[in-house]
Structure formats: structure tokens, C-alpha cells
C-alpha positions, 0 to 999 in steps of 0.5 A, a space after each residue: 617698870 621698863 617701857 614695853 614697846 607694843 602695838 595696839 593690835 594683839 592679833 597682829 602682834 601674835 602673828 609677827 610671834 609665830 611667823 617665825 616659829 610657824 614651821 615647827 610646833 616645838 618653836 625650835 626656841 635653842 636654834 641660835 638664828 631662830 632667836 636673832 629673828 625672834 627678836 629682829 621681828 619684834 622690831 629691834 631697831 639695831 643691826 642684828 651684828 650690835 647683839 653680843 649676848 642672846 639665851 633663852 629666860 624664865 622657867 626654860 632657862 629655870 629647867 621649870 617650864 611647865 609645856 603649854 603654860 609658859 611663853 617663850 622669854 628672850 633675853 639678850 645685850 647689845 653694844 649700841 654704834 657710837 652714835 647712839 650712845 655718844 650721840 642725842 639718841 640714846 639706846 638704853 634698852 629694847 623691850 616689846 612683847 607680843 601680850 597684853 598690857 593688861 592680861 597675863 601671857 599664854 604659851 603663845 606669847 613672846 617677849 624680848 628684853 635687850 639692855 645695851 652693855 652699858 644699861 647692863 652693867 648699870 644694872 648687875 651694881 645693883 644685884 638684880 637676879 634676873 640681871 645676875 642670870 646674864 653671866 651664868 647663862 649660856 650664850 646662844 651667839 657663836 658669831 661675837 666673842 665680846 660678851 664673853 671677852 670681857 664680862 663672862 670670863 669676868 663673872 665671878 668679880 661681878 657678883 657681890 654681896 648686893 647680889 644676895 640681899 636683892 636675891 632675898 629682897 625679890 624672894 620675901 616678894 614672891 612671898 607677899 603675893 602668895 599671902 596676898 600681902 602684895 599686889 599681883 600685877 598684870 604678870 601675877 594672875 594666875 586664877 586657873 592656877 588658884 582654881 586648880 591648886 589653892 595657891 599659885 604654885 607659880 609664884 610658889 616656885 619661883 619663891 624657893 627657886 630665888 633661895 636656891 640661887 642665892 644660897 648657891 651664890 653665896 656657897 660657891 659663887 656661881 648660878 647653875 642654869 638650868 636648877 640643879 633641884 629643877 626637879 622639886 621646882 617642878 614637883 611645886 608648879 605642879 600641886 605636888 606640895 601645899 603653900 604651906 610645905 613651901 612656905 617650911 621649905 622657904 624658910 629653912 632656905 632664908 635662914 640658912 642664907 642669911 647666916 651664910 650671908 653674914 660668913 661670906 667673903 663676897 665683896 659687898 658691891 661689884 668693884 665699879 672701876 673693873 666693871 667700867 674699865 671691862 664695859 669701855 674695852 667692850 665697847 672699843 672692841 666691837 667698835 672695831 671689829 665692826 668697822 673692819 668687818 663693814 670696812 
């Protein structure tokens, strides 16, 4: 698990998170300037110009947000200056949360998760679903064309069977959390949902969502965000499906994904040479633009 940059004072952090949305109860989440401000206010140690990709993740990205329950999840990618990748002070990632280290987040909390492009490239080779979302989430930043020029435009060449297998593994983990076979962790302790619905409907929603994304990845070599089946996901989250019905849906999707995986024409893994070249070109392009901008 990645370390999270947190202060000792939760009240102070909630005030920081609230400061950038205080004037608008709707948060204005989709405004690029607001997202950048969230990241900078979270203590991001580089200049805003280093950011090349920024988007809102979590349930809002999937189209399954429930008002008053979900926190604000911001994901980003940056290109660090030469001294932070070539020198002795690397910055592979920067993660921050206004939430507590021991309690689940509330709707007032903000989480910021950012990776250097170099680190993101290492993670996309492993096929992590959350990392894969970077390829298909709309970029809120119009100030930089680096991401789309070197990464986004090659998205179909950066997916693999390994990613599909990761999806199946993550979905299985969600199912085990539902059945109690696996511990829940900080973000999984939702006794309010269990008391209200008899099971954790958010875990159930993610279980079905992951399998739906896996199926689309194998069928169409893409992941649509927000999800086309978002109404189904919201219905699961709001208790309109029983746990047994969720498991039935999941079992059918799992069988279909496993069959698609066998016949898929996706490569086994991401082409590391292509990925490495694109990332290298992106760094040089971005550094050159920054030098011209500040020259």
C-alpha cells in the first residue's frame, strides 16, 4: 500500500479540503481549475505545470455516485523535473487524504492520488484496473497536450490480457469481502450499509462493475467511463438487488469473461519497448516545453 501524506489534525485537513469548495455546495468538481487547486492545496510538492493528466475517479467516474455518501477522489499524473527523476530525490507518487487513518472517509473528505508518468508506466504493465482508468478517463487539463500526444493516443496498444486477469482477481477479492472471507480494511468498514441492506452494497456494486469493465475490455479493447450499466450499478448500491442476485450476476459475468479471455486477441502483456519509448519521448517533450515557457 502506498504511504499517505496526512497531518495529525483531522479537523485541520477537513478545513483544507473544504476551503476550495466552500463557495459552492455542488463543489464544481468538473472544473479543471478547482481540481488543480485541490491538488496544490493537498501539499503537492511540484508546480501545477508538472501535471499532465487529472480527473475525478471513484464512483463519480463510474457514474454510480450516491449523493451525500461518496467522497471526492482526484487522480493525476505528472512529469517531475529532471532533478527529481535523475537525481537522488525521486518522487514516484504523491498521495494525500483529508480522512482519518483509522476510519472510513465521509462525503466531506478529499483523496488525492498522483503518480509520476514513469511510475504510472511501471504500474500499467501490471494491469491494475485503477491505473488502466487513466487511459480512458477524460483529461480535465487543457493546459498540456503531453498525455494525449504520447499516452492517450496509444491507449489501445497499452492494454493486455494481464489487465483482464487483474480485473478478475480484483472482482474475486470484492466477492470475498462480501462473504467475509477477506478482511475489509480501513475503507471497507461500512456497518451502516450492512445494517440498512443486510450486506455491503458498495462492495457489491464494485464487484459487478469490475466484471463489466473486464468484459468490455476483452470484447471491445476499451473501458467506457462513466459505465454504460451505471443504472444497474446505482440500483445495486441502493439495495434494489439482493446479495444472491448480485452473486448470480457476478457468476454469469465471470464465466463470460473467462471465455472471452481464452479467445482474446489482446497481447499477453503490454509492449514494454513501445511504452518505454512513449514515456521517454513524453518526458523530453514536456521538459522542452517547460524550458521554453520559463526560458
